[in-house]
C-alpha positions as CSV (number, residue, x, y, z in Angstrom):
1,M,6.2,10.7,-3.0
2,Q,3.9,7.7,-2.8
3,A,1.0,8.0,-0.4
4,N,-1.4,5.6,1.2
5,S,-4.0,7.7,3.0
6,G,-7.3,7.0,1.4
7,V,-9.9,9.3,0.0
8,G,-13.5,8.5,0.7
9,L,-14.6,6.4,-2.2
10,G,-18.0,7.8,-2.5
11,L,-16.7,11.3,-2.2
12,T,-14.1,10.9,-4.9
13,V,-16.3,9.1,-7.4
14,G,-19.2,11.2,-6.4
15,F,-17.3,14.3,-7.3
16,A,-16.4,13.1,-10.8
17,S,-19.9,11.8,-11.4
18,L,-21.6,14.9,-10.2
19,A,-19.2,17.2,-11.9
20,I,-19.9,15.5,-15.2
21,N,-23.6,15.4,-14.6
22,Y,-23.4,19.2,-14.1
23,I,-21.5,19.5,-17.3
24,R,-24.1,17.5,-19.1
25,R,-27.3,18.9,-17.5
26,R,-26.1,21.9,-15.4
27,A,-28.6,20.8,-12.8
28,L,-26.5,20.8,-9.6
29,T,-25.7,24.4,-8.8
30,S,-25.3,25.8,-5.3
31,T,-26.8,29.2,-4.6
32,V,-25.2,29.5,-1.2
33,T,-22.5,32.2,-0.7
34,L,-19.7,31.0,1.4
35,T,-16.6,32.7,2.7
36,P,-13.5,30.5,2.6
37,P,-11.1,30.4,5.6
38,V,-8.1,32.7,5.3
39,L,-4.5,31.7,6.3
40,P,-2.1,34.5,7.0
41,K,1.3,34.6,5.3
42,R,4.5,34.3,7.4
43,P,7.3,34.2,4.9
44,K,10.4,32.1,5.6
45,M,13.5,31.9,3.5
46,V,14.1,28.2,2.9
47,P,17.7,27.2,2.2
48,F,18.8,24.9,-0.6
49,G,22.3,23.6,-0.8
50,K,25.0,23.0,1.8
51,V,23.6,23.6,5.3
52,P,26.1,22.9,8.1
53,G,25.0,20.0,10.3
54,E,22.3,18.7,7.9
55,N,22.3,15.9,5.4
56,R,21.9,17.6,2.1
57,G,23.3,14.9,-0.2
58,E,26.6,14.3,-1.8
59,Q,27.1,17.5,-3.8
60,P,25.1,20.3,-2.3
61,M,25.2,23.7,-3.8
62,E,27.5,26.4,-2.5
63,P,26.7,29.1,-1.8
64,I,23.2,28.4,-0.4
65,V,20.2,29.4,-2.6
66,Y,17.0,30.6,-0.8
67,L,13.4,30.4,-1.8
68,E,10.7,32.3,0.0
69,D,7.9,30.1,1.4
70,P,4.9,32.2,2.7
71,Y,3.3,29.2,4.4
72,Y,6.2,27.2,5.7
73,Y,4.8,27.5,9.2
74,V,1.9,25.3,8.3
75,R,4.2,22.3,8.7
76,D,3.8,20.8,12.2
77,D,5.5,17.5,12.6
78,S,3.8,16.8,15.9
79,R,0.3,17.5,14.5
80,T,-0.6,19.3,17.8
81,N,-0.5,23.0,16.8
82,E,-4.0,24.2,17.6
83,E,-3.8,27.1,15.3
84,I,-3.1,24.9,12.3
85,L,-5.6,22.2,13.5
86,D,-8.3,24.8,13.9
87,H,-7.6,26.0,10.4
88,L,-7.8,22.5,9.0
89,R,-11.1,22.0,10.8
90,A,-12.4,25.2,9.3
91,E,-11.3,24.0,5.8
92,N,-13.2,20.7,6.3
93,A,-16.3,22.6,7.5
94,Y,-16.1,24.9,4.5
95,T,-15.8,22.0,2.1
96,K,-18.7,20.2,3.8
97,A,-20.9,23.3,3.5
98,A,-19.9,23.9,-0.1
99,L,-20.9,20.4,-1.0
100,S,-24.0,20.3,1.2
101,H,-26.3,20.7,-1.7
102,L,-24.8,17.5,-3.2
103,E,-25.3,15.3,-0.1
104,K,-28.3,13.4,-1.5
105,P,-26.7,12.7,-4.9
106,Q,-23.5,11.6,-3.1
107,D,-25.6,9.3,-0.9
108,D,-27.3,7.9,-3.9
109,L,-24.0,7.2,-5.6
110,Y,-22.7,5.5,-2.5
111,K,-25.7,3.2,-2.5
112,E,-25.2,2.6,-6.2
113,L,-21.5,1.6,-5.6
114,L,-22.5,-0.6,-2.7
115,G,-25.0,-2.3,-5.0
116,H,-22.1,-3.5,-7.1
117,V,-20.5,-5.3,-4.2
118,Q,-21.5,-8.7,-3.0
119,E,-20.8,-8.2,0.6
120,T,-21.1,-11.8,1.6
121,D,-18.4,-13.6,-0.4
122,Q,-15.5,-16.0,0.0
123,M,-12.1,-16.2,-1.8
124,V,-10.9,-19.4,-3.4
125,P,-9.3,-21.5,-0.7
126,Y,-5.6,-22.2,-1.2
127,P,-4.0,-25.5,0.0
128,H,-1.3,-25.2,2.6
129,G,-0.2,-28.3,4.6
130,D,-3.2,-30.2,5.9
131,Y,-5.6,-27.2,5.5
132,L,-7.4,-25.0,3.0
133,Y,-6.9,-21.4,4.0
134,Y,-9.2,-18.6,2.8
135,T,-10.8,-15.3,3.8
136,R,-14.5,-14.3,3.6
137,T,-16.7,-11.3,4.1
138,E,-20.1,-10.9,5.6
139,E,-22.8,-8.3,4.8
140,G,-22.6,-5.3,6.9
141,K,-19.1,-6.0,8.2
142,A,-16.2,-3.9,7.0
143,Y,-13.3,-6.3,7.5
144,R,-12.4,-9.8,6.3
145,I,-12.6,-13.0,8.3
146,H,-9.6,-15.3,8.1
147,C,-10.5,-19.0,8.1
148,R,-9.4,-22.5,7.3
149,K,-10.8,-26.0,6.9
150,P,-9.3,-29.5,6.8
151,R,-7.9,-30.2,3.4
152,H,-8.9,-33.8,3.1
153,D,-12.3,-33.7,4.8
154,A,-15.0,-32.3,2.6
155,N,-17.3,-32.1,5.6
156,G,-14.7,-30.6,8.0
157,A,-15.8,-27.7,10.1
158,E,-14.6,-24.1,9.4
159,E,-12.1,-22.7,11.9
160,I,-12.1,-18.9,12.3
161,L,-8.5,-17.9,12.7
162,L,-8.9,-14.1,12.9
163,D,-12.0,-12.0,12.6
164,V,-10.7,-8.6,11.8
165,N,-14.1,-7.1,12.6
166,Q,-13.6,-8.1,16.2
167,L,-10.1,-6.8,16.1
168,A,-11.3,-3.4,15.0
169,E,-14.0,-3.0,17.6
170,G,-13.4,0.1,19.7
171,Q,-10.5,1.2,17.5
172,A,-10.5,4.5,15.5
173,H,-8.2,2.8,13.0
174,C,-7.4,-0.8,12.2
175,D,-4.9,-1.8,9.4
176,L,-4.1,-5.5,9.3
177,D,-0.8,-6.1,7.3
178,S,0.7,-9.6,7.5
179,V,-1.2,-12.8,8.4
180,E,1.1,-15.9,8.5
181,P,0.4,-19.4,9.8
182,S,3.4,-21.1,11.4
183,P,5.2,-23.9,9.5
184,D,3.5,-26.5,11.7
185,H,0.1,-24.7,11.4
186,K,-0.2,-24.4,15.2
187,F,0.1,-20.7,15.5
188,L,-1.0,-17.6,13.6
189,A,1.2,-14.5,13.5
190,Y,-0.4,-11.2,12.4
191,S,0.6,-7.6,12.4
192,V,-1.8,-4.7,13.0
193,D,-1.6,-0.9,13.2
194,F,-4.2,0.9,15.4
195,T,-2.5,4.3,15.1
196,A,-2.7,5.2,11.4
197,Y,1.1,5.9,11.5
198,E,1.9,2.6,9.6
199,T,3.7,1.3,12.7
200,Y,2.6,-2.2,13.5
201,D,2.6,-4.6,16.4
202,I,2.9,-8.4,16.0
203,Y,0.6,-10.8,17.8
204,I,0.7,-14.6,18.1
205,K,-2.4,-16.6,18.3
206,D,-2.2,-20.2,19.7
207,L,-4.6,-22.0,17.4
208,T,-5.1,-24.8,20.0
209,T,-6.0,-22.6,23.0
210,S,-7.0,-19.4,21.1
211,A,-4.7,-17.4,23.4
212,V,-3.4,-14.2,21.8
213,T,-0.1,-12.6,22.9
214,K,1.6,-9.4,21.7
215,I,5.2,-10.3,21.0
216,I,6.6,-7.3,19.0
217,Q,5.8,-3.6,19.4
218,G,6.8,-1.2,16.7
219,C,7.7,-2.7,13.3
220,D,7.0,-2.3,9.6
221,G,4.4,-5.1,9.6
222,S,6.3,-7.8,7.8
223,I,6.5,-11.3,9.4
224,V,8.7,-14.2,8.2
225,W,8.7,-17.5,10.1
226,G,11.9,-19.4,10.5
227,A,12.5,-23.0,9.7
228,D,9.9,-24.0,12.3
229,A,7.5,-22.4,14.7
230,S,10.1,-21.5,17.3
231,T,11.4,-18.3,15.6
232,L,10.3,-15.5,13.4
233,F,11.9,-12.5,11.7
234,Y,10.7,-8.9,11.6
235,V,11.8,-5.4,10.5
236,T,11.9,-2.2,12.4
237,Q,12.0,1.4,11.2
238,D,14.1,4.4,12.0
239,G,12.9,7.9,13.0
240,A,12.3,8.7,9.3
241,H,10.0,5.7,8.9
242,R,12.6,3.8,6.9
243,S,12.7,0.1,7.3
244,H,16.3,-0.4,8.3
245,K,16.9,-3.2,10.8
246,V,16.1,-7.0,10.7
247,W,15.5,-8.9,13.9
248,K,15.2,-12.6,14.9
249,H,12.7,-13.4,17.7
250,T,12.4,-16.6,19.6
251,L,8.9,-17.4,20.8
252,G,8.5,-17.3,24.5
253,T,11.2,-14.7,25.0
254,P,10.9,-10.9,25.5
255,Q,11.4,-8.6,22.6
256,A,14.3,-7.0,24.5
257,S,16.3,-10.2,24.0
258,D,15.8,-10.3,20.2
259,M,18.8,-10.6,18.0
260,A,19.6,-7.8,15.5
261,L,20.7,-9.7,12.3
262,F,21.3,-6.7,10.1
263,T,21.2,-2.9,10.1
264,E,21.1,-0.8,6.9
265,V,23.0,2.4,7.7
266,D,22.8,4.0,4.3
267,E,19.8,6.3,4.4
268,M,19.3,5.8,0.6
269,F,18.4,2.2,1.3
270,S,15.6,0.4,3.0
271,V,15.4,-3.3,3.9
272,G,12.9,-6.0,3.3
273,A,12.9,-9.6,4.5
274,Y,11.4,-12.8,3.0
275,K,11.7,-16.5,2.8
276,T,12.3,-18.2,-0.5
277,T,9.4,-20.2,-1.8
278,S,11.4,-23.4,-1.3
279,G,11.5,-22.6,2.4
280,R,15.2,-23.2,2.7
281,F,16.6,-19.6,2.7
282,F,15.8,-16.5,4.6
283,A,16.7,-13.4,2.6
284,I,17.3,-9.7,3.5
285,A,17.2,-7.3,0.6
286,S,18.7,-3.8,0.9
287,M,17.2,-1.6,-1.8
288,S,17.4,1.9,-3.0
289,K,15.6,3.2,-6.1
290,V,18.5,2.1,-8.3
291,T,20.6,-0.4,-6.4
292,S,20.1,-3.6,-4.4
293,E,22.1,-6.0,-2.3
294,I,20.8,-9.4,-0.9
295,R,21.9,-11.5,2.0
296,V,20.8,-15.1,2.5
297,L,20.7,-17.4,5.5
298,D,20.4,-21.1,5.1
299,L,17.6,-22.1,7.5
300,R,18.6,-25.8,7.4
301,D,21.9,-25.0,9.0
302,P,21.7,-23.8,12.6
303,A,25.3,-22.6,12.4
304,A,24.8,-20.6,9.1
305,T,25.5,-16.9,8.9
306,L,24.3,-14.3,6.5
307,T,26.0,-14.4,3.1
308,V,26.0,-11.5,0.6
309,V,24.9,-12.8,-2.8
310,A,26.5,-9.9,-4.7
311,P,27.8,-6.7,-3.2
312,R,26.0,-3.5,-4.1
313,V,27.1,-1.7,-7.2
314,Q,25.6,1.7,-7.9
315,G,22.9,1.3,-10.6
316,V,22.7,-2.5,-10.4
317,K,19.5,-4.1,-9.1
318,Y,18.7,-7.7,-8.6
319,T,16.1,-10.0,-7.0
320,L,16.7,-13.6,-5.9
321,Q,14.7,-16.9,-5.4
322,H,15.9,-20.4,-4.8
323,W,15.1,-23.3,-7.2
324,D,16.6,-26.8,-7.0
325,K,20.4,-26.4,-6.8
326,H,20.3,-22.8,-8.1
327,F,19.5,-19.3,-7.2
328,L,17.4,-17.6,-9.9
329,I,18.2,-13.9,-10.2
330,T,16.5,-11.1,-12.2
331,T,18.9,-8.2,-12.8
332,N,19.8,-5.2,-14.9
333,R,23.5,-6.0,-14.7
334,D,25.6,-5.2,-17.8
335,G,23.3,-2.3,-18.7
336,D,20.4,-4.6,-19.6
337,V,17.8,-2.0,-18.6
338,N,14.7,-4.2,-18.9
339,F,16.3,-6.9,-16.7
340,K,17.2,-10.5,-17.6
341,L,17.1,-13.9,-15.8
342,M,20.3,-15.3,-14.6
343,S,21.3,-18.4,-12.5
344,V,24.0,-19.2,-10.1
345,P,24.6,-22.5,-8.2
346,V,23.8,-22.4,-4.5
347,D,27.2,-23.9,-3.7
348,A,28.9,-21.0,-5.6
349,V,27.2,-18.5,-3.2
350,I,27.2,-20.2,0.2
351,G,30.6,-20.1,1.8
352,T,32.1,-18.2,-1.1
353,A,33.3,-14.7,-1.3
354,S,30.4,-12.6,-2.7
355,A,32.5,-11.1,-5.5
356,A,33.4,-14.6,-6.7
357,A,29.8,-15.7,-6.5
358,A,28.7,-12.8,-8.6
359,A,31.2,-13.8,-11.3
360,A,29.6,-17.3,-11.5
361,W,26.2,-15.9,-12.7
362,T,25.1,-17.3,-16.0
363,L,22.3,-16.2,-18.4
364,V,19.2,-18.3,-18.4
365,F,17.4,-16.8,-21.4
366,P,18.8,-14.3,-23.9
367,Y,18.1,-10.7,-23.0
368,D,15.2,-9.1,-24.9
369,S,15.0,-5.3,-24.7
370,N,11.2,-5.6,-25.5
371,V,10.4,-7.7,-22.5
372,K,10.6,-6.4,-18.9
373,V,11.6,-9.3,-16.6
374,A,10.0,-8.6,-13.2
375,F,10.0,-11.6,-10.9
376,V,10.3,-15.4,-10.5
377,I,8.1,-17.8,-8.6
378,P,9.8,-21.2,-8.2
379,F,8.0,-24.5,-7.8
380,K,9.7,-27.9,-7.3
381,T,9.6,-29.0,-10.9
382,F,9.1,-25.6,-12.8
383,F,9.1,-21.9,-12.2
384,V,7.0,-19.0,-13.4
385,L,8.6,-15.9,-14.9
386,G,6.6,-12.7,-14.6
387,G,7.1,-9.5,-16.6
388,R,5.7,-7.1,-19.2
389,Q,5.5,-7.1,-23.0
390,H,3.5,-5.0,-25.4
391,G,2.5,-2.8,-22.5
392,L,0.7,-5.7,-20.7
393,T,1.6,-8.1,-17.9
394,Q,2.8,-11.5,-19.0
395,R,3.6,-15.0,-17.5
396,W,5.9,-17.7,-18.8
397,I,6.1,-21.3,-17.5
398,C,9.8,-22.2,-17.4
399,G,12.0,-25.2,-16.6
400,R,15.1,-27.1,-17.4
401,N,15.7,-30.4,-19.1
402,D,18.5,-32.2,-21.0
403,D,18.1,-29.7,-23.8
404,G,18.6,-26.7,-21.5
405,W,16.3,-24.0,-20.3
406,H,12.8,-23.6,-21.8
407,K,9.8,-21.3,-21.4
408,T,6.2,-21.1,-22.7
409,Q,4.1,-18.0,-22.6
410,L,0.6,-18.3,-21.2
411,A,-2.1,-17.1,-23.6
412,M,-4.8,-14.7,-22.4
413,P,-8.4,-14.5,-23.7
414,E,-8.6,-10.7,-24.3
415,P,-6.3,-8.3,-26.1
416,M,-6.1,-5.9,-23.1
417,Y,-6.0,-7.3,-19.6
418,S,-4.1,-7.3,-16.3
419,L,-2.5,-10.2,-14.4
420,G,-2.0,-10.2,-10.6
421,V,-0.7,-12.4,-7.8
422,A,-2.7,-15.2,-6.1
423,T,-1.5,-17.3,-3.2
424,N,0.8,-20.2,-4.1
425,A,1.7,-21.6,-0.7
426,E,3.1,-25.0,-1.7
427,Y,6.5,-25.5,-3.4
428,D,5.5,-29.0,-4.5
429,A,2.4,-27.9,-6.4
430,M,1.9,-28.8,-10.1
431,A,-0.4,-25.9,-10.7
432,Y,0.2,-22.1,-10.7
433,R,-2.5,-19.7,-9.6
434,F,-2.8,-16.0,-10.6
435,T,-5.5,-13.4,-11.0
436,Y,-6.9,-12.1,-14.3
437,S,-9.1,-9.1,-15.1
438,S,-9.7,-6.5,-17.7
439,L,-11.6,-3.3,-17.9
440,T,-14.7,-5.3,-18.6
441,T,-14.0,-8.6,-16.8
442,P,-14.2,-8.8,-13.0
443,V,-11.2,-10.3,-11.2
444,Q,-10.9,-14.0,-11.7
445,T,-8.8,-16.5,-9.8
446,V,-7.1,-18.7,-12.5
447,E,-5.1,-21.9,-12.2
448,Y,-2.7,-23.2,-14.8
449,N,-2.0,-27.0,-14.5
450,V,1.6,-27.6,-15.7
451,A,1.0,-31.3,-16.2
452,T,-2.1,-31.0,-18.4
453,K,-1.3,-27.6,-19.8
454,Q,-4.9,-26.6,-19.1
455,T,-6.1,-23.3,-17.6
456,A,-9.2,-23.1,-15.4
457,V,-11.1,-20.2,-13.9
458,L,-11.6,-21.2,-10.3
459,K,-13.8,-18.1,-9.5
460,E,-14.8,-14.8,-10.9
461,T,-15.6,-12.1,-8.3
462,P,-19.3,-11.5,-8.4
463,V,-20.4,-8.0,-9.3
464,P,-24.2,-7.5,-8.8
465,H,-26.1,-5.4,-11.3
466,Y,-23.3,-5.6,-13.9
467,D,-23.7,-6.8,-17.4
468,R,-20.4,-7.0,-19.2
469,T,-22.0,-7.1,-22.6
470,L,-23.1,-3.5,-22.2
471,Y,-19.5,-2.3,-22.1
472,D,-16.5,-2.2,-24.4
473,C,-12.9,-1.1,-24.1
474,E,-10.1,-0.3,-26.5
475,R,-6.6,1.0,-26.5
476,I,-5.7,4.1,-28.6
477,E,-2.5,6.1,-28.8
478,A,-1.5,9.8,-28.5
479,T,1.7,11.3,-29.8
480,A,4.0,12.9,-27.4
481,T,6.0,16.1,-28.1
482,D,9.1,14.0,-29.0
483,G,7.0,11.6,-31.2
484,T,6.7,8.8,-28.7
485,A,3.4,6.9,-28.9
486,I,1.6,7.1,-25.5
487,P,-1.1,4.4,-24.9
488,I,-4.5,5.3,-23.6
489,S,-6.9,2.7,-22.3
490,I,-10.6,3.6,-22.6
491,I,-13.8,2.0,-21.5
492,Y,-17.4,3.1,-22.1
493,R,-20.9,1.8,-22.1
494,K,-21.8,0.9,-25.7
495,D,-25.4,2.1,-25.6
496,H,-24.2,5.5,-24.3
497,K,-21.4,5.9,-26.8
498,T,-21.9,8.9,-29.1
499,P,-21.4,8.6,-32.8
500,T,-17.9,9.2,-34.1
501,G,-17.1,12.9,-34.1
502,V,-19.7,13.7,-31.4
503,P,-17.8,14.5,-28.2
504,Q,-19.0,13.3,-24.7
505,A,-18.0,13.5,-21.1
506,L,-14.6,11.9,-20.3
507,H,-12.6,11.3,-17.1
508,L,-8.9,11.0,-17.6
509,Y,-6.7,9.3,-14.9
510,G,-2.9,9.4,-14.7
511,Y,0.1,8.6,-12.4
512,G,3.4,8.3,-14.2
513,S,6.0,7.8,-11.4
514,Y,8.0,5.1,-9.5
515,E,7.7,2.7,-12.5
516,A,4.2,2.0,-11.2
517,S,1.9,0.7,-14.0
518,I,-1.8,1.7,-14.0
519,E,-3.3,-1.5,-15.2
520,P,-6.4,-1.9,-17.4
521,N,-8.1,-3.9,-14.7
522,F,-11.7,-4.1,-13.5
523,R,-12.9,-1.2,-11.3
524,T,-16.4,-1.2,-9.8
525,T,-15.9,2.4,-8.7
526,I,-16.1,3.7,-12.3
527,L,-19.4,2.0,-13.2
528,P,-21.5,5.0,-12.1
529,L,-19.5,7.1,-14.5
530,L,-19.9,4.7,-17.4
531,D,-23.6,4.2,-16.7
532,R,-24.1,8.0,-17.1
533,G,-22.4,8.1,-20.5
534,V,-18.9,9.0,-19.3
535,I,-15.8,7.6,-21.0
536,Y,-13.2,6.5,-18.5
537,A,-9.6,6.8,-19.8
538,I,-6.2,5.9,-18.4
539,A,-3.1,7.7,-19.7
540,H,-0.2,5.3,-19.6
541,I,2.4,8.0,-19.5
542,R,6.1,7.8,-19.1
543,G,7.5,7.6,-15.6
544,G,5.2,4.6,-15.1
545,G,6.3,1.0,-15.9
546,E,3.7,0.0,-18.5
547,N,6.3,-0.4,-21.3
548,G,9.2,-1.5,-19.2
549,R,12.1,0.0,-17.3
550,T,13.0,2.3,-20.2
551,W,9.5,3.8,-20.1
552,Y,10.1,4.7,-16.5
553,E,13.7,6.0,-16.9
554,S,12.7,8.3,-19.8
555,A,10.6,10.4,-17.4
556,K,12.6,10.8,-14.2
557,Y,15.4,13.0,-12.9
558,L,16.1,15.5,-15.7
559,T,13.5,14.1,-18.1
560,K,10.6,14.2,-15.6
561,M,8.9,16.8,-17.7
562,N,8.0,14.0,-20.1
563,T,5.4,12.8,-17.6
564,F,3.5,16.0,-17.7
565,T,3.8,16.7,-21.4
566,D,2.7,13.1,-22.1
567,F,-0.5,13.6,-20.1
568,I,-1.2,16.9,-21.9
569,A,-0.6,15.1,-25.2
570,C,-3.2,12.5,-24.2
571,A,-5.8,15.1,-23.3
572,E,-5.1,17.0,-26.5
573,H,-5.5,13.8,-28.6
574,L,-8.8,13.0,-26.9
575,V,-10.0,16.5,-27.8
576,A,-8.6,16.5,-31.3
577,S,-10.2,13.1,-32.1
578,K,-13.5,14.7,-31.0
579,M,-14.0,12.1,-28.3
580,T,-14.5,14.9,-25.8
581,T,-14.0,18.6,-25.3
582,P,-12.3,20.6,-22.5
583,A,-15.7,21.6,-21.2
584,Q,-16.5,17.9,-20.9
585,M,-13.2,16.5,-19.6
586,T,-12.2,16.0,-16.0
587,C,-8.9,14.5,-14.7
588,E,-7.6,12.8,-11.6
589,G,-4.4,11.7,-9.9
590,R,-3.3,10.7,-6.5
591,S,0.0,11.2,-4.5
592,A,2.6,11.4,-7.3
593,G,-0.4,11.5,-9.6
594,G,-1.4,14.6,-7.6
595,L,1.9,16.2,-8.6
596,L,0.9,15.3,-12.2
597,M,-2.3,17.2,-11.7
598,G,-0.6,20.3,-10.3
599,A,2.1,20.4,-13.0
600,V,-0.3,19.8,-15.8
601,L,-2.9,22.3,-14.6
602,N,-0.3,25.0,-14.2
603,R,0.6,24.5,-17.9
604,R,-2.8,23.7,-19.5
605,P,-5.7,24.6,-17.2
606,D,-7.8,25.2,-20.2
607,L,-7.9,21.5,-21.1
608,F,-10.1,20.4,-18.2
609,T,-13.3,21.6,-16.5
610,A,-12.6,19.9,-13.1
611,A,-9.9,17.8,-11.4
612,I,-9.3,15.7,-8.4
613,A,-5.9,15.8,-6.7
614,G,-5.8,13.2,-4.0
615,V,-3.1,13.5,-1.3
616,P,-1.0,15.4,-3.9
617,F,2.8,15.6,-3.7
618,V,2.9,19.2,-4.7
619,D,5.5,20.9,-2.4
620,V,8.3,19.1,-4.3
621,M,11.2,21.5,-3.6
622,N,10.7,21.9,0.2
623,T,9.9,18.2,0.8
624,I,12.7,16.6,-1.3
625,S,15.3,19.0,0.1
626,D,14.7,18.2,3.7
627,A,16.1,14.9,4.9
628,T,14.3,15.1,8.2
629,I,11.0,14.4,6.5
630,P,10.3,10.6,6.5
631,L,11.6,8.7,3.5
632,T,13.0,11.8,1.8
633,T,16.6,10.7,1.2
634,G,15.4,7.6,-0.7
635,E,13.4,9.9,-2.9
636,W,16.6,11.6,-4.2
637,A,17.1,8.5,-6.4
638,E,13.6,9.0,-7.9
639,W,13.4,12.8,-8.5
640,G,16.9,14.1,-7.9
641,N,18.1,16.2,-5.0
642,P,17.1,19.9,-5.2
643,N,20.1,20.7,-3.0
644,E,22.2,20.1,-6.1
645,L,22.4,22.7,-8.7
646,Q,21.3,20.7,-11.8
647,F,18.2,19.3,-10.0
648,F,17.3,22.6,-8.3
649,A,16.9,24.4,-11.5
650,Y,15.0,21.6,-13.2
651,M,12.7,20.6,-10.4
652,L,11.8,24.3,-9.8
653,Q,10.3,24.3,-13.3
654,Y,7.6,21.8,-12.5
655,S,7.0,21.9,-8.7
656,P,3.3,22.8,-8.5
657,Y,3.6,24.9,-5.3
658,E,6.1,27.4,-6.9
659,N,4.4,27.5,-10.3
660,V,0.9,28.6,-9.7
661,K,0.0,31.4,-12.0
662,A,-2.6,34.2,-12.1
663,Q,-4.8,32.4,-14.5
664,A,-8.2,30.6,-14.6
665,Y,-8.0,27.1,-13.2
666,P,-10.6,24.4,-13.4
667,N,-12.6,23.5,-10.3
668,M,-10.7,21.1,-8.1
669,L,-11.2,18.8,-5.1
670,V,-7.9,18.6,-3.2
671,T,-7.6,16.1,-0.3
672,G,-4.9,15.4,2.3
673,G,-4.3,13.0,5.2
674,L,-3.3,14.5,8.5
675,F,-1.1,11.5,9.5
676,D,0.0,10.5,6.0
677,P,3.6,9.5,6.4
678,R,4.5,10.0,2.7
679,V,2.6,13.1,1.6
680,P,2.2,15.3,4.7
681,Y,-0.9,17.3,5.2
682,W,0.9,20.6,4.8
683,E,1.6,20.0,1.1
684,P,-2.0,20.3,-0.2
685,T,-2.8,22.9,2.5
686,K,0.0,25.2,1.4
687,W,-0.8,24.6,-2.2
688,V,-4.3,25.9,-2.0
689,Y,-3.1,29.1,-0.3
690,T,-0.5,30.3,-2.7
691,E,-0.9,34.0,-3.4
692,T,-2.1,33.9,-7.0
693,M,-4.4,31.0,-6.5
694,P,-8.0,31.9,-7.5
695,R,-9.9,32.9,-4.3
696,R,-13.5,33.3,-5.6
697,E,-16.1,31.8,-3.4
698,R,-17.7,29.8,-6.2
699,G,-16.1,28.2,-9.2
700,R,-17.1,28.2,-12.8
701,S,-19.0,24.9,-12.5
702,W,-21.0,23.0,-10.0
703,A,-19.1,22.4,-6.8
704,V,-16.7,23.9,-4.4
705,S,-14.6,27.0,-4.2
706,R,-11.5,26.4,-6.2
707,W,-8.4,25.0,-4.7
708,R,-9.8,24.0,-1.3
709,A,-8.1,21.5,0.9
710,C,-10.1,18.8,2.7
711,V,-7.6,17.3,5.3
712,T,-8.6,14.3,7.3
């Protein structure tokens, strides 16, 4: 499952740097003997299959199959069991003690990382109405400051809209999600979570009087203004933390009087709400992992009601934007796995039966199986198509004239790069903004002018003490067990690169799930590794989205094993090519990437000397079988449902918790988040306590006892 609880940046990077420094110089060895905490076993037989009164999916097994779980009791949904909390505190104390001899190097690394950050900085202002909006940061302050200036007055004074540093004062946690100025720019709506549960409250700030009012309590953080500043829309969650209900709020009225516009009752689906870039339509998207359904509301018509654009069909996904007299739709309809762009007249949707409207869709550009079509950003006179080709993000500038539809691909200056999203707040604009970076190029804000066909770099994020000429990057390929070529992006410091055939330290990162692409973008956090002669490598394994939807679908459900064997193939290739050796190679993955770590190390622990598993999703069988755990039912469309026979047998082969062996494992740092709503704390905790897990007080290399959990 996907997780969001962070791992301390200095700790994580410090671990990798220090581990590799030990490998190179063997200078950081603790002589302290420590006794790790002990957690008693209390076996429980966990049922898989059809359990009366429980949601176990559409085709649960009969009869029930049981697996014994010696640490099932570690799960405490309330997070109030003092026995468990005391144990977690003991684990943290043990980890701190085991790492105590590395406190100074960690502190030095933190300062080094901070030295690459220009703390006082400002983003490129974006035009919106009569203002230029931007955020800035100040040295010594942890959060951003949201500001604006008059658009047409070069000497106009700055107006601070929201200083998040002030918002966070006195709070143990502060997560700002949405920040949305009203259509008339007189109000600012923002959502913030002070609890760490990812449950947000919405506040309205009157930008004339500076008065702040909490208007919504308990939502998912999204905010969508209506046609004017009198109404806004928001989304609430059910008990499983699933976004499921969309509401309309009228400013000046109590939340209790809000109107529920739509409720998604299917637990496999969640909902999202947005306004088309034209500003005309409000849209509600119901989405599962494999199916979608969108409803639109014409904001220009006070009497309008929600209209289904196309009814949900299992396995068919689509997105929607409004452009001119058409809706532009990306979809995998008709089995076109990598998606295509289609169009339908607005009049064919509004006031028409949804089935008839779906029949009116027409193809905009021919389907290309080598191009993943991802999204559309419409402007008044053109639109931008975003997607992937050749394993990289791409952008096309598109439009329509008397000769029909046309598109032009934007050229990029480097062979390996990553494109991201910048704010394009004005539908009438003649320029499109996006972000650009590569492994060696810090993030740039770039603007493409459609009229002049010129591209300009508006700003490059300053990175102090960084000289890009010292570094180089390249893309190589490993061969998977089935012959598939698996890309690997690598970056290194040129003056520390060893001659060909002479191995050196290397840190390998992977994820490989949810069609998430690990982009070859700039990361200041890896500079301490590179500056110490370490190669940083990204394995673009299947299960991710780097090479399109087919890349993802070839490593999910009953082919998920490809994710793990791909990563092993990448590691083996790096060793075979003499770029590194197992004694010099470390690896890392977070959340579903932590599952990758567990599955890979159960199979090939000999390939690595150390590993980081951040908030790892390692208790696959127990978590995915239990629909009471937040967001679980939606995960059945990603992994399969272990309550069903075909998935039970397959998932049991790779679930890390059940497959730990009595063998030598590399040294590991395992972290967890006590209140992480996606990967609960008990997963990494149980994992480190399985019976055959190595229990020696000190590992083979520099750092902590093997398989310890640090839960925060």
